[in-house]
C-alpha positions, 0 to 999 in steps of 0.5 A: 370830656374835653381833652386839652393840652394833648391829654387823651382819655379812654374809657373801658368796656365792661368785661363779659365775665361781669355782665349777664350774657343776655344783656351784655351786648346792649350794656357794652353798646351803652357804655361805648355810646356814653363814652363817645358822648363824654368826649373819650378818644377811645374805649379799651376792650379786654382780652383773656381766656375767659372773655368774649373775643375783643375784635368782635366786640370792637366791631359791635362798638364801631357799628353802634357809634360814630367816632370813638376808637376801639382800643383792642387788647392784643395778646400775641399767643391768640393770633398771628400779627398778620391776622391782627393787621387784617382786622385793623385794615378790614375795620378801616375799609368797612367803617372808616374808623381808626383803631388803637391796639393795646399790646399785652405781653402777659396775663395769668400764667395758667391761661398762657400755659393752657395754650402751651406758652411757657415763654418767660416774662421778659422774653414775652416783651421781646416777642411783642416787639416783633409782633407790633413791628410786623403789624405796623409795617403791614399797615403802612400803605404799600409796604411789603414786609419781610422780617426774619425774627426770632418769634415770627418770620414773614416774607414779601407779605403785603396787606390788602385792602390797604389802610388809609394813612389817616386811619393808621392805628394808635399803639399802646403797650401794657407794662410797668416793668423795665421790659415793658417800658423797653418794648414801648420804646422799641415800638414807639408805643404809649407805655400804659402803667398802673400808677402809684400815688402822685407823691411817689413820683417826687422821689422816683420820676417817670421816664421822660423819653416816652409817651405814657399813660395810666389806668385809673378809676375816678369817683368824685363829687362836690362833697367828698363824703358823698364821693366816698359813700358812692365809692363804698356802695359801688365797691363793698368789701367782699370776702369772696372777691378777696380770696379771688384776688389772692388766688390771682396773685399766685398765678400772675407774674405781672409786675403791676399786680404785685406793686398794687398789692403792696401799695394797698397796705400803705394807702387805705384811708379816706384822707388819701384819694388813692384807693385800692379796695376795688382791686383788693376785692377783685372788682377791677384791675386799677387804682381809684381816685376818690374824693371831692372834685378839687382833691381828685383833680389835684391828684390827676393834675399831678399825674399830668405834670409828671408826664402822663398824657393818656388816661384809661378810665375804668368801666363807667357806671353811668353817663352821670358818672362820666359827667363827674369825671369830666368835671375832674379833668376840666379842673385838673387841666386848668391847674396842670402845666403839661 
């Protein structure tokens, strides 16, 4: 998948909760290899209380690929920033592979409460800023770090082994709220959002002072009817999933979660490529774009034109599906002025 005009694409590793234990590792490796072959810059690895450790998955991905960069979701409640920096430095030292980290401030409130964390939503982003600052400073070659923060205190702390400057990690920040965007600004991170339909940005432009990205899924074919058939076969309506989605809404304080749920009531319809049925049925956590290559490419080009340069794609179903997505991005890049 070509990445022209500064556009970066990432795929996503399947969450361990969705795959049988006996086959999960092999499936994760296959997806990473497909994504690398398709030209993706990196691959997102989720984290939450119900999933396997993302750092161990990142190591498995690195061991079984040549250059793709794991994009590891990092929740500050799970480990000290020194430990996260040590993981990045160690993978760089052992494998010579660059990493990305995706800072996650939120999650399900019940997960955080189980760990004794009652920090309010916006304050969690203040904590993330301190966390990311320590990680990045530790990984700058030769730096000794002292920070007397509100959430973390480190004194004369240094990273060994040092990280090769060429392997300095990319940083993304999940968050659609003002607090999330503020944290991205404060850390120089790529702000990752769950997008609205492109037409929404005509009235409400995105921030132009940030490097921004979106999380989307794509199902496209030459024939739009074929694309929609494939979409409904992959993500059929599921009453159990709908109930799970409703329960998740009750225990999440994420701004994006509520925004997508509201949008789902407005955007369903085959003439509109923006599709939220997978999200509403608890099959995945991002909107999908479905339709013909040209129609979906037009929507993707619209995101590019308004300023989104980083695309984190949902878990790919097959190498062939990544080929279809690649066709969309090639057409989109040829029509977008970025």
